[in-house]
C-alpha positions in Angstrom: 180.3 45.7 43.9 179.5 49.1 45.3 176.0 49.7 46.6 174.2 53.0 46.2 171.7 54.6 48.6 168.3 55.6 47.4 169.3 59.3 47.5 172.4 58.7 45.5 170.6 56.6 42.8 167.9 59.3 42.6 170.5 62.1 42.2 172.6 60.2 39.6 169.5 59.0 37.6 167.8 62.3 37.8 164.6 61.0 39.3 162.7 61.5 42.5 163.1 59.0 45.4 159.4 58.4 45.1 159.9 57.3 41.4 162.5 54.7 42.6 160.0 53.4 45.2 157.3 53.2 42.4 159.7 51.4 40.0 160.5 48.9 42.8 156.8 48.3 43.6 156.2 47.7 39.9 159.0 45.2 39.8 161.1 47.2 37.4 164.1 47.5 39.7 165.2 45.7 42.9 167.1 46.7 46.0 168.7 45.0 48.9 168.1 46.0 52.5 170.8 46.8 55.1 170.6 45.6 58.7 169.1 49.0 59.4 166.4 48.3 56.7 167.7 50.9 54.3 167.5 50.3 50.6 170.7 49.7 48.7 171.0 49.4 44.9 173.8 48.0 42.7 175.2 50.5 40.3 173.8 48.7 37.3 170.3 50.0 38.4 171.3 53.3 36.9 171.3 51.8 33.3 167.9 50.1 34.0 166.4 53.4 35.2 167.7 55.1 32.0 166.0 52.5 29.9 162.8 52.8 31.9 162.7 56.6 31.5 163.3 56.4 27.8 160.7 53.7 27.3 158.1 55.6 29.4 158.8 58.8 27.4 157.9 57.0 24.1 154.8 55.5 25.7 155.8 51.9 26.5 153.5 50.4 29.1 155.1 49.6 32.4 154.2 45.9 32.1 156.1 45.7 28.8 159.1 47.5 30.4 158.9 45.1 33.3 158.8 42.0 31.1 161.7 43.2 29.0 163.9 44.0 32.1 163.0 40.6 33.6 165.0 39.0 30.8 168.2 40.6 32.2 170.2 38.7 34.8 169.9 39.8 38.4 173.0 38.0 39.6 175.4 40.2 37.6 175.7 43.4 35.7 174.0 42.9 32.2 176.5 42.7 29.3 176.1 44.3 25.9 174.8 40.9 24.7 172.2 40.8 27.5 170.9 44.2 26.4 170.9 43.2 22.8 168.8 40.1 23.6 166.4 42.3 25.6 166.0 44.8 22.8 165.5 42.1 20.2 162.7 40.6 22.2 161.2 44.1 22.6 161.5 44.9 18.9 158.0 43.5 18.0 156.3 45.6 20.6 158.3 48.7 19.4 157.4 48.0 15.8 153.7 47.7 16.7 153.8 51.0 18.6 155.6 52.7 15.7 152.9 51.4 13.3 150.2 52.8 15.7 151.8 56.2 15.9 152.3 56.4 12.1 148.6 55.4 11.7 147.6 58.1 14.1 149.8 60.7 12.5 148.5 59.9 9.0 144.8 59.6 9.8 144.2 61.9 12.7 143.6 65.0 10.7 141.1 63.2 8.4 139.3 61.7 11.5 138.9 65.0 13.2 138.0 66.7 9.9 135.2 64.3 9.3 133.4 65.3 12.5 131.8 61.9 13.1 134.0 60.8 16.0 132.2 57.5 15.6 133.5 54.7 17.9 131.7 52.1 15.7 133.3 53.1 12.4 136.6 54.8 13.4 139.6 52.6 12.7 141.7 54.8 15.0 139.4 54.8 18.0 138.2 51.2 17.6 140.6 49.2 15.5 139.6 45.6 14.7 136.0 46.0 15.6 134.3 43.0 14.0 130.8 44.1 15.1 131.0 47.5 13.4 130.2 45.8 10.0 126.7 45.0 11.4 125.9 48.7 12.0 125.6 50.9 15.1 123.9 50.1 18.4 124.3 47.3 20.9 124.1 43.7 19.8 125.2 41.6 22.7 122.8 42.9 25.4 119.7 41.0 25.9 116.7 41.9 28.1 116.5 38.3 29.3 
């Protein structure tokens, strides 16, 4: 398998070398080291970087991206089936994000229009707040 230098991967993937170093520090991609301590990447890293960039563009957290990519094999180039398995496992996260974005799209104008910007009552800013039903103000702080 042909190994690519950091510069070659950056050029072919359309990212800065610093982005590759960042992705590697975050565990999204992996490199090997030569005897001269230079990074070398397998060619399949280009597809992983493409997935990372698209996922980032749509707002996926890096940890979700890392977890999804961790399901792919390191010992060989991922197959179509490997990618399908990864995307199926990712589907729930993507569905949740789509629901959040649709909720924001549908309710943002009303929220801004109401003028309250209340964190205790706003379902967009503070979804699932069980204490909001008890009214405003702190309830868990004690002067004890």
